[in-house]
C-alpha positions as CSV (number, residue, x, y, z in Angstrom):
1,P,-2.0,26.0,72.0
2,H,-2.7,27.5,68.6
3,T,-3.9,31.1,68.5
4,P,-6.1,31.7,65.4
5,V,-5.0,34.4,62.9
6,T,-7.6,37.1,63.1
7,A,-6.1,39.6,60.6
8,I,-3.4,39.7,57.9
9,Q,-2.3,42.3,55.5
10,T,-2.0,41.5,51.8
11,N,-2.0,43.7,48.7
12,N,-2.4,46.8,50.8
13,K,-5.6,45.4,52.4
14,V,-6.3,44.1,55.9
15,L,-8.2,40.8,55.8
16,T,-10.3,39.8,58.8
17,N,-12.6,37.3,57.2
18,S,-11.4,33.8,58.1
19,E,-12.1,32.3,54.6
20,E,-10.1,35.1,52.9
21,I,-7.3,34.6,55.4
22,A,-7.3,30.8,54.7
23,D,-7.4,31.4,51.0
24,T,-4.4,33.8,51.2
25,F,-2.4,31.2,53.2
26,A,-3.4,28.5,50.7
27,Q,-2.3,30.5,47.7
28,L,1.0,31.4,49.4
29,W,1.9,27.9,50.5
30,A,0.8,26.3,47.2
31,R,3.4,28.3,45.4
32,Y,6.1,26.7,47.6
33,S,5.4,23.2,46.3
34,N,4.7,24.2,42.7
35,D,6.9,22.4,40.1
36,D,7.9,25.8,38.8
37,N,10.2,26.2,41.8
38,F,12.3,23.2,40.8
39,C,14.8,22.6,38.0
40,E,13.5,20.7,34.9
41,E,15.7,17.7,35.6
42,Y,14.1,17.2,39.0
43,V,10.5,17.7,37.6
44,R,11.3,15.1,34.9
45,E,12.6,12.6,37.4
46,K,9.7,13.2,39.7
47,Q,7.2,12.6,36.9
48,H,9.1,9.4,35.9
49,W,8.9,8.0,39.4
50,L,5.2,8.9,39.8
51,S,4.3,7.2,36.6
52,M,5.9,3.9,37.6
53,V,3.8,1.0,38.7
54,Y,5.2,-1.2,41.5
55,A,5.8,-4.8,40.3
56,P,8.1,-6.9,42.6
57,Q,10.3,-9.2,40.6
58,G,13.0,-11.4,42.0
59,L,13.2,-9.7,45.4
60,S,16.2,-10.4,47.6
61,V,15.6,-12.2,50.9
62,S,15.9,-9.0,52.9
63,A,13.6,-7.1,50.5
64,T,11.1,-9.9,50.9
65,C,11.3,-9.4,54.7
66,V,10.2,-5.8,54.1
67,E,7.1,-7.0,52.4
68,N,6.0,-9.5,55.1
69,K,2.7,-8.9,56.9
70,I,2.8,-6.2,59.6
71,T,2.8,-7.9,63.0
72,L,1.0,-7.0,66.2
73,C,4.4,-6.4,67.8
74,E,5.3,-3.8,65.2
75,L,1.9,-2.1,65.7
76,I,2.3,-2.0,69.5
77,S,5.9,-0.7,69.2
78,A,4.8,2.1,66.9
79,L,2.0,3.1,69.2
80,Q,4.4,3.1,72.2
81,H,6.8,5.4,70.4
82,A,4.2,7.8,69.1
83,K,4.6,11.3,70.3
84,G,2.2,14.3,70.3
85,K,-1.5,14.3,70.9
86,T,-2.8,16.5,68.1
87,P,-5.1,14.5,65.8
88,G,-5.7,15.0,62.2
89,I,-9.0,15.8,60.5
90,D,-10.5,12.4,61.7
91,R,-9.9,13.5,65.3
92,I,-8.4,10.1,66.3
93,S,-5.4,10.7,68.6
94,Y,-2.5,8.6,69.6
95,P,-3.8,8.0,73.1
96,M,-7.1,6.7,71.6
97,L,-5.2,4.3,69.4
98,S,-2.9,3.2,72.3
99,N,-5.8,2.4,74.5
100,L,-7.8,0.3,72.0
101,P,-8.8,-3.1,73.3
102,P,-6.9,-6.1,71.9
103,I,-9.7,-7.0,69.4
104,A,-9.7,-3.4,68.0
105,K,-5.9,-3.5,67.7
106,Q,-6.3,-6.7,65.7
107,R,-8.8,-5.0,63.4
108,L,-6.4,-2.1,62.9
109,L,-3.7,-4.5,62.1
110,S,-5.9,-6.2,59.5
111,L,-6.6,-2.8,58.0
112,Y,-2.9,-2.0,57.8
113,N,-2.1,-5.3,56.2
114,S,-4.9,-4.9,53.7
115,I,-3.6,-1.5,52.7
116,F,0.0,-2.8,52.6
117,E,-1.0,-5.8,50.4
118,K,-3.2,-3.9,48.0
119,G,-0.9,-0.8,47.8
120,S,-4.0,1.4,48.0
121,Y,-3.6,4.2,50.5
122,P,-6.9,5.5,52.0
123,H,-7.7,8.9,50.5
124,P,-8.8,10.5,53.8
125,W,-5.3,9.8,55.2
126,R,-3.9,12.1,52.5
127,I,-5.8,15.1,53.8
128,A,-4.2,17.4,56.3
129,T,-5.5,20.2,58.4
130,V,-3.0,23.0,57.9
131,I,-2.4,25.4,60.7
132,P,-0.4,28.7,60.3
133,I,2.2,29.1,63.1
134,I,3.9,32.4,63.5
135,K,7.6,32.5,63.1
136,P,9.6,33.9,66.0
137,N,10.0,37.6,66.1
138,K,7.9,38.2,62.9
139,P,5.0,40.6,62.4
140,A,1.7,38.8,62.9
141,D,-0.1,40.7,60.2
142,L,2.0,39.4,57.2
143,P,1.2,36.1,55.6
144,S,5.0,35.4,55.0
145,S,5.5,35.5,58.8
146,Y,3.8,32.1,59.2
147,R,4.9,28.6,58.5
148,P,2.4,25.8,57.7
149,I,2.0,22.8,60.1
150,S,0.1,19.9,58.7
151,L,-2.0,17.8,61.1
152,L,-2.2,14.4,59.6
153,S,-4.3,11.3,60.6
154,C,-2.7,9.5,63.5
155,L,-3.9,6.2,61.8
156,S,-1.8,7.2,58.8
157,K,1.2,8.2,60.9
158,I,1.3,4.9,62.8
159,F,1.2,3.0,59.5
160,E,4.0,5.2,58.1
161,K,6.1,4.7,61.2
162,I,5.9,0.9,60.7
163,I,6.9,1.1,57.1
164,A,9.6,3.7,57.8
165,K,11.2,1.4,60.4
166,R,11.2,-1.5,58.0
167,L,12.8,0.6,55.2
168,T,15.4,2.0,57.6
169,W,16.3,-1.6,58.6
170,F,16.5,-2.6,54.9
171,V,18.7,0.3,53.9
172,T,21.0,-0.2,56.9
173,K,21.3,-3.9,56.2
174,N,22.0,-3.5,52.5
């Protein structure tokens, strides 16, 4: 179980207000993923890939298989192999998804296939709840003693598991 952070020290001040503590962690962790931390070549390459629009042309047979509709078998397999119980911001957990009645699993499958076909990922699935976890043997009052854990939507993670399995198959096969 997660123990909330009740006080941290920063800039020679002790913060006890939860919003100030959250802002301090957000500022610290935002610096980690800032483009300034990476070499220019990496940043250019990243910007190039992010600017590209996906347009399949002359796909190989195995690449076409990767783009087939998601099957109920794939969905059930992903649900069976899902670990952990902590839900994301939507509070939908793996056990909830695993115990859906067949008609609801069909609806979920339709949703996944719609997302897959349109290439439009739901914005709420991109939002994470970030929890600070204390590193072993570190002082609890320093922000740098914590690492961020992102709690993502289980709906999103199941979808990603299915796609990751397909991509792993494709890379192994080719």
